[in-house]
VOBA-332062 format. One line per field, with one value per residue (C-alpha): x, y, z; residue in one letter. Coordinates in steps of 0.001 Angstrom, whole numbers, plus 500000, padded with zeros to 6 digits. Layout:
BEGIN
x <- [X | ...];
y <- [Y | ...];
z <- [Z | ...];
r <- [a | ...];
***
This chain:
BEGIN
x <- [756642 | 756152 | 758302 | 759111 | 760506 | 757234 | 755672 | 757183 | 757245 | 753222 | 752336 | 754800 | 752863 | 749403 | 750322 | 749730 | 746348 | 744731 | 746585 | 745590 | 741842 | 741592 | 743190 | 741048 | 738072 | 735384 | 732928 | 734404 | 730855 | 732177 | 732736 | 736857 | 738030 | 737818 | 736317 | 733430 | 733780 | 733086 | 736985 | 735096 | 735081 | 737959 | 739821 | 738521 | 739118 | 743008 | 742959 | 741760 | 744449 | 746928 | 747075 | 747378 | 749871 | 751573 | 751351 | 751730 | 755202 | 756434 | 755419 | 757843 | 760227 | 759989 | 759703 | 762641 | 764698 | 762630 | 764331 | 768114 | 768135 | 766891 | 769442 | 771931 | 771420 | 769924 | 770685 | 771973 | 769587 | 770880 | 769348 | 771804 | 772107 | 768490 | 768765 | 765750 | 766158 | 765589 | 762818 | 763207 | 765685 | 769231 | 771541 | 774855 | 777266 | 776927];
y <- [822784 | 823981 | 825887 | 823363 | 825681 | 827841 | 824846 | 823860 | 827152 | 827119 | 823899 | 824756 | 827600 | 826403 | 822635 | 824206 | 826675 | 823265 | 821394 | 824427 | 825083 | 820725 | 820735 | 823781 | 822579 | 820612 | 818562 | 817829 | 819541 | 822863 | 824859 | 825485 | 828728 | 830444 | 827284 | 825571 | 822780 | 821458 | 819573 | 816710 | 817217 | 818767 | 815652 | 812749 | 814811 | 815091 | 810926 | 810554 | 812993 | 811788 | 808524 | 807297 | 809430 | 808013 | 804696 | 805462 | 806324 | 804304 | 800963 | 803523 | 803012 | 799066 | 799043 | 800622 | 798473 | 795408 | 796219 | 796746 | 793445 | 791447 | 793684 | 792442 | 788872 | 788143 | 787068 | 789224 | 791033 | 789960 | 787640 | 786193 | 784415 | 783107 | 779337 | 778040 | 774894 | 775673 | 778463 | 781052 | 778975 | 781379 | 779198 | 778365 | 780024 | 783033];
z <- [766503 | 769743 | 771871 | 774136 | 776908 | 776407 | 777449 | 780103 | 781296 | 781183 | 782666 | 785648 | 786374 | 785403 | 787668 | 790226 | 789953 | 789052 | 792181 | 794293 | 792267 | 792857 | 796468 | 798156 | 796991 | 799764 | 798189 | 794089 | 792617 | 793535 | 791177 | 789520 | 788762 | 785787 | 783934 | 783693 | 785347 | 788583 | 790949 | 790578 | 786523 | 786568 | 787951 | 785935 | 783933 | 784456 | 785295 | 782307 | 779943 | 782479 | 783285 | 779412 | 778340 | 782111 | 780546 | 777209 | 777489 | 780578 | 777768 | 774652 | 777762 | 778133 | 774460 | 773988 | 776534 | 774783 | 771481 | 772819 | 773929 | 771923 | 768630 | 770622 | 771200 | 767916 | 764752 | 761658 | 759400 | 756545 | 754629 | 752428 | 756451 | 755677 | 754226 | 751719 | 753309 | 757200 | 756662 | 759041 | 760650 | 760271 | 758741 | 760197 | 759972 | 758600];
r <- [m | p | d | l | r | a | v | r | t | a | l | a | t | q | s | g | r | v | v | r | s | v | g | d | a | v | r | m | d | a | p | v | p | g | l | d | w | n | a | g | q | l | t | a | h | l | c | a | v | h | l | p | a | q | a | a | d | e | l | t | g | v | a | r | g | l | l | a | v | l | d | s | h | t | e | p | h | d | p | r | c | w | s | a | s | a | g | s | r | p | a | a | p | c];
***
């Protein structure tokens, strides 16, 4: 498992460098120092990686919230509470 503190430190250090490299570029085809990519390629790569990751993170939060709501409002999951004659509906009372 990666060292989370080391990852955070590296991200904090390198994110400033990346922002400067892209932000200081006069043209999108300008080379990025230390990389084989130009500013446009770096920007496209960062968007292609970051946007899906951000969306997945947000969806994970939404899913957790929905599951919490569903768990607080659903019938018991005990199979003894389900009636064969009622099909998929919970037997009442359970």
